[in-house]
C-alpha positions as CSV (number, residue, x, y, z in Angstrom):
1,X,-38.2,-66.7,17.1
2,X,-37.1,-63.1,17.0
3,X,-39.3,-60.9,14.5
4,X,-38.6,-57.5,13.3
5,X,-41.6,-55.2,12.3
6,X,-41.0,-52.3,10.2
7,X,-44.1,-50.2,9.3
8,X,-44.6,-47.1,7.2
9,X,-46.3,-45.5,4.5
10,X,-43.5,-46.6,2.0
11,X,-44.5,-44.1,-0.3
12,X,-42.3,-45.0,-2.0
13,X,-40.3,-47.7,-0.4
14,X,-36.7,-46.9,-0.7
15,X,-33.1,-48.2,0.0
16,X,-32.9,-46.4,3.3
17,X,-36.0,-48.8,4.6
18,X,-34.0,-51.8,3.1
19,X,-30.7,-51.0,4.8
20,X,-32.3,-50.3,8.0
21,X,-34.2,-53.7,7.9
22,X,-31.2,-55.5,7.0
23,X,-28.9,-53.9,9.7
24,X,-31.6,-54.7,12.3
25,X,-32.0,-58.3,11.1
26,X,-28.3,-58.7,11.3
27,X,-27.4,-56.8,14.6
28,X,-30.5,-58.1,16.6
29,X,-30.3,-61.8,15.2
30,X,-33.8,-61.6,13.8
31,X,-35.1,-64.4,11.9
32,X,-37.4,-62.4,9.6
33,X,-38.3,-58.6,9.1
34,X,-41.9,-58.1,8.5
35,X,-42.6,-54.8,6.4
36,X,-46.2,-53.7,7.0
37,X,-47.3,-50.8,4.8
38,X,-49.8,-48.4,6.8
39,X,-53.5,-48.3,5.5
40,X,-54.8,-45.3,7.0
41,X,-51.9,-43.5,8.9
42,X,-53.4,-41.6,11.6
43,X,-50.5,-39.3,12.1
44,X,-50.5,-38.2,8.4
45,X,-54.1,-37.2,8.4
46,X,-54.7,-34.7,5.6
47,X,-51.5,-35.6,4.0
48,X,-51.8,-37.0,0.4
49,X,-50.9,-40.8,0.4
50,X,-50.6,-42.9,-2.8
51,X,-53.2,-45.8,-3.2
52,X,-52.5,-48.8,-0.9
53,X,-52.2,-51.2,-3.8
54,X,-49.4,-49.1,-5.4
55,X,-47.6,-48.8,-1.9
56,X,-47.9,-52.6,-1.3
57,X,-46.8,-53.6,-4.8
58,X,-43.7,-51.5,-4.6
59,X,-42.9,-53.0,-0.9
60,X,-43.2,-56.6,-2.8
61,X,-40.8,-55.7,-5.4
62,X,-38.3,-54.1,-3.2
63,X,-38.0,-57.0,-0.7
64,X,-38.4,-59.8,-3.2
65,X,-34.8,-60.6,-3.4
66,X,-34.2,-61.1,0.4
67,X,-35.4,-64.5,1.8
68,X,-35.5,-62.9,5.3
69,X,-38.1,-60.2,4.5
70,X,-41.9,-60.7,4.3
71,X,-44.8,-58.4,3.4
72,X,-48.0,-58.3,5.4
73,X,-51.3,-56.5,4.0
74,X,-53.0,-56.5,7.4
75,X,-53.1,-52.7,7.9
76,X,-54.1,-52.1,4.2
77,X,-56.9,-54.7,4.6
78,X,-58.1,-53.6,8.1
79,X,-60.7,-51.0,7.9
80,X,-60.2,-47.5,9.8
81,X,-57.0,-46.0,11.1
82,X,-53.7,-47.9,11.4
83,X,-52.6,-48.2,14.8
84,X,-49.5,-50.2,15.9
85,X,-51.1,-51.8,18.9
86,X,-53.7,-53.4,16.8
87,X,-51.1,-54.9,14.4
88,X,-48.8,-56.0,17.3
89,X,-51.8,-57.7,18.9
90,X,-52.7,-59.6,15.7
91,X,-49.0,-60.6,15.4
92,X,-48.7,-62.0,18.8
93,X,-51.5,-64.2,18.1
94,X,-50.0,-65.2,14.9
95,X,-46.8,-65.9,16.3
96,X,-47.5,-67.0,19.9
97,X,-46.3,-66.0,23.0
98,X,-42.8,-67.2,22.9
99,X,-41.9,-64.9,19.9
100,X,-39.8,-61.9,20.6
101,X,-41.1,-59.1,18.7
102,X,-39.1,-56.0,17.8
103,X,-40.7,-53.0,16.4
104,X,-38.4,-50.8,14.3
105,X,-39.1,-47.1,14.3
106,X,-36.9,-43.9,13.6
107,X,-35.6,-42.0,16.5
108,X,-37.7,-38.8,15.5
109,X,-41.0,-41.0,16.0
110,X,-39.9,-42.0,19.6
111,X,-40.4,-38.5,21.0
112,X,-44.0,-38.8,20.5
113,X,-44.3,-42.3,21.1
114,X,-46.2,-41.8,24.6
115,X,-49.1,-40.2,22.7
116,X,-49.5,-43.3,20.4
117,X,-52.6,-45.3,21.2
118,X,-52.0,-47.6,24.2
119,X,-48.3,-47.3,24.1
120,X,-48.0,-49.4,27.4
121,X,-49.6,-52.4,25.5
122,X,-47.1,-51.8,22.8
123,X,-44.3,-51.9,25.1
124,X,-45.7,-55.1,26.6
125,X,-45.7,-56.9,23.4
126,X,-42.7,-55.7,21.6
127,X,-39.3,-54.1,22.1
128,X,-38.7,-50.7,20.3
129,X,-35.8,-50.5,18.2
130,X,-34.9,-46.5,17.6
131,X,-32.8,-46.0,14.5
132,X,-30.6,-43.1,15.1
133,X,-30.4,-40.2,12.6
134,X,-28.5,-37.1,12.2
135,X,-29.9,-34.2,14.0
136,X,-31.9,-36.3,16.5
137,X,-31.1,-37.2,19.9
138,X,-32.5,-40.4,21.5
139,X,-35.0,-39.0,24.3
140,X,-33.9,-40.0,27.7
141,X,-36.1,-42.7,28.8
142,X,-36.7,-40.9,31.8
143,X,-39.1,-38.7,30.1
144,X,-41.5,-41.5,29.6
145,X,-41.3,-42.9,33.3
146,X,-44.4,-41.0,34.5
147,X,-46.7,-42.9,32.0
148,X,-44.5,-45.5,30.8
149,X,-42.4,-46.8,33.7
150,X,-39.9,-49.6,32.5
151,X,-39.3,-48.3,29.1
152,X,-35.7,-48.2,29.6
153,X,-36.0,-52.2,29.4
154,X,-37.9,-52.1,26.2
155,X,-35.9,-49.7,24.1
156,X,-32.7,-50.5,22.0
157,X,-31.1,-48.2,19.7
158,X,-29.6,-48.9,16.2
159,X,-26.6,-46.5,15.7
160,X,-24.4,-46.2,12.6
161,X,-27.1,-46.4,10.0
162,X,-26.7,-43.0,8.0
163,X,-28.9,-43.2,5.0
164,X,-30.5,-39.9,4.4
165,X,-33.3,-40.4,1.8
166,X,-36.9,-39.7,2.4
167,X,-40.2,-40.5,0.6
168,X,-40.7,-36.6,0.4
169,X,-37.6,-35.8,-1.3
170,X,-38.3,-38.7,-3.9
171,X,-41.7,-37.5,-4.5
172,X,-40.3,-34.2,-5.2
173,X,-37.7,-35.4,-7.4
174,X,-40.0,-37.7,-9.6
175,X,-42.3,-34.5,-9.9
176,X,-39.4,-32.3,-11.0
177,X,-38.2,-34.8,-13.3
178,X,-35.0,-35.5,-11.5
179,X,-33.5,-39.0,-11.1
180,X,-34.3,-41.5,-8.3
181,X,-31.8,-44.1,-9.4
182,X,-29.6,-45.5,-6.5
183,X,-32.3,-44.0,-4.1
184,X,-34.9,-46.6,-4.7
185,X,-34.4,-50.3,-6.1
186,X,-34.4,-50.6,-10.0
187,X,-38.1,-52.5,-10.1
188,X,-39.6,-49.7,-7.8
189,X,-38.2,-47.0,-9.9
190,X,-39.6,-48.8,-13.2
191,X,-43.1,-49.1,-11.2
192,X,-43.2,-45.5,-10.2
193,X,-42.7,-44.3,-13.7
194,X,-44.9,-47.1,-15.3
195,X,-47.8,-46.0,-13.1
196,X,-47.1,-42.3,-13.3
197,X,-47.0,-41.9,-9.4
198,X,-46.1,-38.7,-7.8
199,X,-46.5,-36.6,-10.9
200,X,-49.6,-34.7,-9.6
201,X,-48.3,-34.0,-5.8
202,X,-48.1,-30.4,-5.2
203,X,-44.7,-29.0,-3.9
204,X,-45.8,-28.3,-0.5
205,X,-47.8,-31.1,0.8
């Protein structure tokens, strides 16, 4: 079984996330893509993040029409900071040793991957799938060879996915009274407005 894992704060989840997940599913032959909203993102310490229940509910609404997408609340339910290595360890136990796991991340996050918690263990459990973005180059794998020898065998790139939507921009647009239609799916947009999300965020968060 081939499983894709897409983590993130999903604050809010937007069409860019869904497009990346579907592209990865089709091009890598994944049998399902698991969306894992972050509980307490250690890399965003000090940055305002919406309540976990809202991010989880928005993700559930966003993926509800795709039978290949599944939602996991494991990081939200787990106390303490959210670390990828812990999530993959749980998933490895759940799916068993025969499952192939693919961890999907933005190419901008790849540059600092060697600073994540136990990056070598992550690579032992999953293949990284780096989604390219305009203005970011895929780091040369030789950069990691000192600490993470063999990374070149555990890295794939997903090219041609050009959806420039960001959570930061969506939060700003909501706060400023601008439309987010066609940037998030309709049920997520309605949820945001029904619950008054992002209206109290400072502009320079």
